[in-house]
C-alpha positions in Angstrom: -23.4 -28.3 11.2 -24.5 -25.4 9.5 -22.9 -22.4 8.2 -23.1 -20.4 11.7 -22.5 -23.4 14.0 -19.7 -23.6 11.8 -18.5 -19.9 12.6 -19.3 -20.2 16.0 -16.5 -22.6 16.9 -13.9 -20.2 15.0 -12.8 -18.5 18.2 -11.8 -21.6 20.3 -9.9 -23.2 17.5 -8.5 -19.8 16.3 -7.2 -18.0 19.5 -5.5 -20.6 21.1 -3.5 -21.3 17.5 -2.9 -17.6 17.1 -1.6 -17.2 20.6 0.8 -19.6 19.4 1.7 -19.1 16.2 1.3 -15.2 15.2 4.2 -13.4 14.0 6.1 -10.3 15.6 4.8 -7.5 13.7 5.5 -3.8 15.3 2.2 -2.8 15.3 1.0 -5.9 17.3 2.8 -4.2 20.4 0.5 -1.6 20.6 -2.9 -1.6 19.6 -3.3 1.8 19.7 -6.4 3.4 17.3 -3.5 5.7 15.6 -1.5 3.5 15.1 -3.2 0.6 14.2 -5.2 2.7 11.4 -1.5 3.5 10.7 -0.6 0.2 9.7 -3.6 -0.9 7.8 -3.4 1.8 5.3 0.2 0.7 5.0 -0.6 -2.8 4.6 -3.4 -2.1 1.6 -1.5 -3.9 -1.3 1.8 -3.9 0.0 4.0 -6.8 1.7 4.3 -6.6 5.0 7.9 -7.1 4.8 8.3 -4.0 2.8 6.0 -2.5 5.9 7.9 -3.3 8.9 10.8 -0.6 8.2 8.8 2.1 6.9 6.2 1.9 9.8 8.9 2.2 12.2 10.2 5.0 11.1 7.0 6.8 10.7 6.1 6.1 14.1 9.4 7.9 15.2 8.7 10.8 12.5 4.7 11.1 13.4 4.2 9.1 17.2 0.6 10.8 17.6 -2.3 11.5 15.4 -1.4 15.2 15.9 1.9 15.1 14.3 0.5 13.6 11.2 -2.3 16.4 11.5 0.5 19.4 11.4 3.3 17.9 9.2 3.6 19.1 5.9 2.8 17.0 2.8 6.1 17.1 1.6 7.8 15.1 4.8 4.4 12.9 4.8 5.2 11.5 1.1 9.0 11.6 2.1 8.1 8.9 4.5 6.2 7.1 2.6 8.6 7.0 -0.4 8.6 3.3 -1.5 5.3 2.4 -0.3 3.5 3.7 -3.2 -0.5 4.6 -3.7 0.6 7.6 -2.5 -3.3 8.7 -2.3 -3.1 7.0 0.7 -0.9 9.0 2.7 -2.9 12.2 1.3 -6.1 10.8 2.5 -4.2 9.6 6.0 -3.2 13.3 6.1 -6.6 14.4 5.4 -8.4 12.2 7.8 -5.6 13.1 10.7 -6.9 16.8 10.2 -10.0 15.6 11.1 -9.4 13.6 14.0 -7.1 16.4 15.5 -9.9 18.5 14.7 -12.2 16.3 16.6 -10.3 15.9 19.3 -10.0 12.1 19.7 -10.2 9.5 17.4 -13.7 8.1 16.5 -14.8 4.9 18.5 -17.8 4.1 16.6 -17.7 1.9 13.2 -19.9 3.8 11.3 -17.8 7.1 12.2 -14.7 5.4 11.4 -16.1 4.5 8.4 -16.5 8.1 7.5 -12.8 9.2 8.0 -11.3 9.8 4.3 -9.3 6.7 2.8 -10.9 4.4 5.2 -13.3 1.4 3.4 -15.4 -1.0 5.1 -12.3 -3.3 6.1 -10.0 -0.7 7.6 -13.2 0.6 9.7 -13.6 -2.8 10.6 -10.0 -3.6 11.4 -9.7 -0.5 13.3 -12.7 -1.1 15.7 -12.2 -4.6 16.8 -8.1 -4.2 17.5 -8.2 -0.8 18.8 -11.8 -0.8 20.9 -12.5 -4.5 21.1 -16.4 -4.1 19.0 -17.2 -7.2 17.5 -16.5 -5.2 13.6 -15.2 -8.5 11.0 -12.4 -6.9 8.8 -12.9 -8.8 5.8 -10.3 -8.5 3.2 -8.7 -11.2 0.6 -7.2 -13.1 3.2 -9.9 -13.5 5.3 -12.6 -14.5 2.1 -10.5 -17.4 1.4 -10.3 -18.9 4.7 -13.9 -18.8 4.6 -14.6 -19.4 1.9 -12.6 -22.7 1.7 -14.1 -23.5 5.1 -17.7 -23.3 4.0 -17.0 -24.7 0.4 -19.3 -21.4 -0.4 -18.0 -21.4 -4.9 -19.7 -17.9 -5.1 -17.5 -14.8 -6.1 -15.9 -12.6 -4.0 -17.7 -9.0 -4.7 -20.7 -11.2 -3.3 -18.9 -12.8 -0.2 -17.3 -9.9 1.2 -20.7 -8.6 1.8 -22.1 -12.4 2.8 -18.8 -12.9 5.5 -19.5 -9.3 7.0 -22.7 -10.0 8.2 -22.3 -13.9 9.1 -18.9 -13.4 11.0 -20.4 -10.4 13.2 -22.2 -13.0 15.6 -19.5 -15.2 15.8 -16.9 -12.3 17.7 -16.3 -13.9 21.4 -17.3 -11.8 24.6 -13.4 -11.0 24.8 -10.5 -10.6 22.5 -12.1 -9.6 19.4 -9.6 -7.7 18.1 -7.3 -10.6 18.5 -10.0 -13.1 16.7 -9.9 -10.7 14.0 -6.0 -10.7 13.5 -6.3 -14.8 13.9 -8.6 -14.8 10.5 -6.0 -12.6 9.0 -2.4 -14.4 10.1 -4.2 -17.9 9.5 -4.8 -16.3 5.7 -1.7 -14.9 5.8 0.5 -18.1 6.5 -1.4 -21.3 6.7 -4.5 -20.8 4.4 -2.3 -19.0 1.4 -3.9 -18.5 -2.1 -1.6 -21.8 -3.9 -0.6 -24.5 -1.8 -1.9 -24.3 0.8 -0.3 -25.9 4.7 -3.4 -27.6 5.2 -2.2 -29.9 7.7 -1.2 -27.0 10.0 -4.4 -25.7 9.8 -6.1 -24.9 12.8 -9.6 -25.6 10.9 -8.6 -28.7 9.4 -10.8 -30.8 11.0 -13.7 -28.7 9.7 -13.0 -27.6 6.5 -14.9 -28.1 3.6 -12.4 -28.1 0.9 -8.8 -28.6 2.2 -7.2 -27.1 -1.2 -6.9 -24.1 -3.3 -9.3 -24.4 -5.6 -11.4 -21.5 -3.9 -12.2 -18.6 -3.8 -13.6 -18.2 -7.6 -11.0 -16.2 -8.7 -11.6 -13.1 -11.3 -9.4 -12.8 -14.5 -6.8 -10.3 -14.2 -7.1 -7.9 -16.4 -3.8 -7.5 -19.0 -1.4 -4.3 -17.4 -1.3 -1.7 -20.3 2.4 -1.4 -21.2 4.0 2.0 -22.1 7.9 2.5 -23.4 9.0 5.4 -21.6 12.2 8.2 -22.2 13.5 9.4 -19.1 16.0 13.0 -19.2 18.0 13.3 -16.3 18.6 17.2 -16.4 21.2 18.4 -14.4 24.2 21.2 -13.7 25.1 23.8 -11.5 22.1 24.5 -10.3 21.1 21.2 -9.3 18.6 18.3 -10.8 15.4 18.7 -12.5 12.4 18.1 -11.1 8.6 18.1 -12.4 5.4 17.6 -10.5 2.7 16.0 -13.3 -0.3 17.2 -13.2 -2.5 13.9 -14.2 -1.8 10.3 -14.5 -0.9 7.2 -11.8 2.0 9.8 -10.0 -0.1 13.3 -10.5 1.4 15.3 -7.7 4.6 13.8 -7.1 8.1 14.9 -7.9 9.9 13.0 -10.9 12.6 13.8 -13.7 11.4 14.6 -16.8 9.8 12.0 -19.8 8.3 11.3 -22.5 5.9 8.0 -23.6 7.8 6.9 -26.1 11.6 5.2 -26.7 14.1 7.8 -28.2 17.2 6.8 -29.8 20.2 9.3 -29.2 19.7 11.3 -32.2 15.6 11.2 -31.6 16.6 12.6 -27.6 19.0 15.2 -29.2 16.2 16.8 -31.2 13.8 16.4 -28.8 16.3 18.4 -26.3 16.6 21.4 -29.3 13.2 21.2 -29.3 12.8 22.0 -25.9 15.3 25.2 -26.3 18.2 23.8 -25.1 21.2 25.1 -26.9 24.4 24.0 -25.0 23.8 20.0 -23.2 25.7 16.6 -23.2 23.6 13.6 -23.3 24.8 10.5 -22.0 22.4 6.9 -22.1 22.0 5.2 -18.8 23.9 2.1 -18.8 20.8 0.1 -17.9 17.3 0.1 -18.2 14.1 -0.4 -15.9 10.7 -1.9 -15.8 8.5 -0.3 -13.1 5.2 -2.5 -12.5 2.1 -0.9 -10.9 -1.1 -2.7 -10.4 -2.6 -2.1 -14.0 0.0 -0.4 -15.7 4.2 -1.6 -16.7 6.7 0.5 -17.4 9.0 -0.4 -20.0 12.0 3.1 -19.0 15.1 3.9 -20.4 17.3 7.2 -19.7 19.6 9.5 -20.1 22.1 11.8 -18.4 21.5 15.7 -19.5 24.9 17.7 -18.3 23.5 21.8 -19.1 23.7 25.0 -17.7 20.7 25.9 -19.0 17.5 26.0 -16.7 14.4 24.6 -18.5 11.3 26.9 -17.3 8.7 24.0 -16.4 11.6 22.1 -14.6 12.3 22.8 -10.4 16.4 22.6 -9.6 17.3 20.7 -6.4 20.1 19.7 -5.2 21.2 15.9 -5.4 21.4 16.2 -1.1 17.7 17.2 -0.9 16.7 15.0 -3.6 17.4 12.0 -2.0 17.0 13.3 1.9 13.7 15.8 1.7 12.5 14.7 -1.9 9.6 12.0 -2.4 11.0 10.4 -5.6 8.4 7.7 -6.6 10.0 3.9 -7.1 9.8 3.9 -10.7 12.1 7.1 -10.9 14.3 6.1 -7.6 16.8 4.6 -10.3 17.7 7.8 -11.9 19.3 9.6 -9.1 22.6 7.7 -9.6 22.0 9.4 -13.1 22.8 13.2 -11.8 
């Protein structure tokens, strides 16, 4: 069989398997375009288990695109807290305002693709799952399934475009959204990056590799490691936070920090240089390591008790920080020092 003949067989093999084996995920209970869109944005670079709880809470608070469009950024970021990659939330907010102005969610793949923060994969997922269009959603899971199935040794960057074109004609006349999700499900639960469960795969008889050699992987760049000292200022005025204007957590509330380790004497000297005169300084009992995609922060912290106010900080009661202010995961552990 040639490649297209193999791909044409996929719906008949995958859909019955999917009906029996699909996971019970909250975003599969309602394939409204808004819900599909929010779930797909949340699932970008975030584990399914981490998304479940956030998704359900998000939908309780913001059940429609109009509600999201009208939401304040601070509330949105608080709802997003723990998912990371906060630019996704901001793009979601911008696109929601655009959709609300249009009056309805666009159903055309190309119009969906033009929404802020929506790439080819997400547009394909929304168009097929919500609108039953024959639009492939090719992510790493699907590339892995198809590269192994077809024994295609080309790199992932090449295969993404190839598979988007080759897969579209294989879409069935009905259940197109389920077909998209069946490919995703196979990659997520059976055709795993390492130790694939080949004997349980509905495509086993067609597969050209039956193993984990493909796809050809790029060598990952080493993470840049940074040492950081965090100062948690608190007193009668509350606890001090600031928004960084650059860097990986740009525009998000965080505790004051410097990018090097400071011993106790150095830390006292640094606080004096900021203009503080009276304060008590206590080292945190634990350190913390936070890993981003390309960065790794090795973090230590000091609790600083002072009634003096630093002009570059904004002060909030601890209860407000916990309940209303979005503090990135990298700094969540510091809240206990207030």
